[in-house]
N, C-alpha and C positions, 0 to 999 in steps of 0.2 A: 400313864399307860393309854389314855384316851387318845393323846397325840400320836402314839405309836400305832394304835389300831386304825386311826383315820389315815395315816400315811400308808399303811399296809393295804388299806382298802383302795386307796388311790393307785397304788402300784397294781393291784390285782384287777382294777377297773380297766386299765390299758391292755394288759395281756396276762393270762393265766400263768402262774410261775410255780416252780417247784419250791419245796420247803427251803432248800439250801440257797436257792436264788433269792428268796424273799428275805431270809436271814442275812444274806450278804448286803442287800439293798438296805435293810433297815440299819445294820451296823454302819454303813456308809453315811447314813443320816445322824449317826452318833447317839443312838439310843442305847441304854444299858442293857446288859445280857439278860438280867432278870425280867426286865419289861418286855424284851423281845420274846422271851420264853413264854410269858403269860399271853402275850398277843398271839403267838403261833398256836398254843393250845386252845385259845378262844376261836381262832379261825378254822382249826381242825374240828372242833366241835360243832361249829356252825356250818361245816362242809364247804367252806369257801377254799380250803386248802386240802388237797388230796393228791399225793404223788402218783397213785395208781392212775387216777383220772387224767392227770396231767400228762403222764407218759403215753396213755392210749391216744389222747388228742394230738400230742406232739408227732407220734409215729404216723398217725393218718395224714397229718399236714405234710410232713416232710416226704413221705412216699408218694403223695400226690404231685410233689414237685420234682419227681424223678431223682430221688436221693436213695442209695442202696441202704440195705440193713446194717452193714458194718459201720457206715458213717453216722447212720441214725444212733446206733448203740454207743458210739463215741460221744456224740452230742449229748445224748441223755446222761452219760456218765459225767460230763462236764457241767450239766445242769444240776448235779447232785442226786440223781435218781440212783438207787441201788442196782447192782448188776442183776439181781433176781427179778426186780420189777422191770427193768428194761427188757429182759429176755422174754418175760411174759407179755409185755405190751407188744412186742415185735411178733411174737408167735401169734397173738390174737388179732393183730391188725394189719399184717402184711400178707397178701395174697402172693403166692409164687408166680402164678400166671400173669397177674398185673405187674409185678415187679419185672419179669421178663419183657413184656410189652413196653414198659417204661425204658428198660435199657435198650431195646431195639429201636425205639424212637430216638432216644438221646445219641445212641451210636450213629444213626442216619444224619442227625443234625450236626454232629461233630464232623462226620465225613464231609459233608456239604461245606463246612468252614474250612477244612483242610484242603479240599479240592480248589476252593476259591483262592486260597492263600498260596498253595504249592503246585497245583495243576492236577489233572485227572489221574496221573500215574502214580503220584505219590502215595495214595492209599493202598495201593498194590505192592509197594515196596516194604522191606522188613522195617526200615525206619518209620515209615508211615503207620504200620500196624502197631509198632512198639509205642509210637506217640498216642495213637488212638486207644490202645489198651491202658496206657498209663493214665490217661484222663479218665477212662470209665472206672478204673480200679479207685482212683482218688475220690470218685463220686460215691464209693462205699459198696460197690458192686463186687461179688464174689469173683475171683480171679478165673476159675474154670468157666463159670458162666460167661464171663467177658470174652475169653478166648474163643469160646464156642460161637458167640453172636458175631464177634469180629471176623472170624473165619467165613461165616455164612454171608455176612454183609460184603466182604471183599470179593467173594467169588460171584457175586451178582453183577 
């Protein structure tokens, strides 16, 4: 058990993990299930492991990197955070105004790249706008908001 706890602390020292991520990493190190369960319980009681805190920190970090709510939610789900905790973390940590500002900045950056690659008229074509919208939607932004921002940016 001491070896498993030490391994878990080393993992948590590098990066905060969700409970599911930590379980997966400890299983990969071939610790027995009962030992992992005891270690997880100990870490939870010592407050080293808290999915709610992990989700909040994850949402703040990813939204600061101009990633939309939908993609953040998918990433939290992949990390093993429950849907309820993910929704709560997003609601508490994503400011709609900042999200829109991030989308506008990301849209402008992507437009510069497309202009450099295809020429200034490309972003005014239907293919150019579709390319831009597809990229922004893939970054996890709401499609309605994306279309609105792209329409505004293309008209400038």
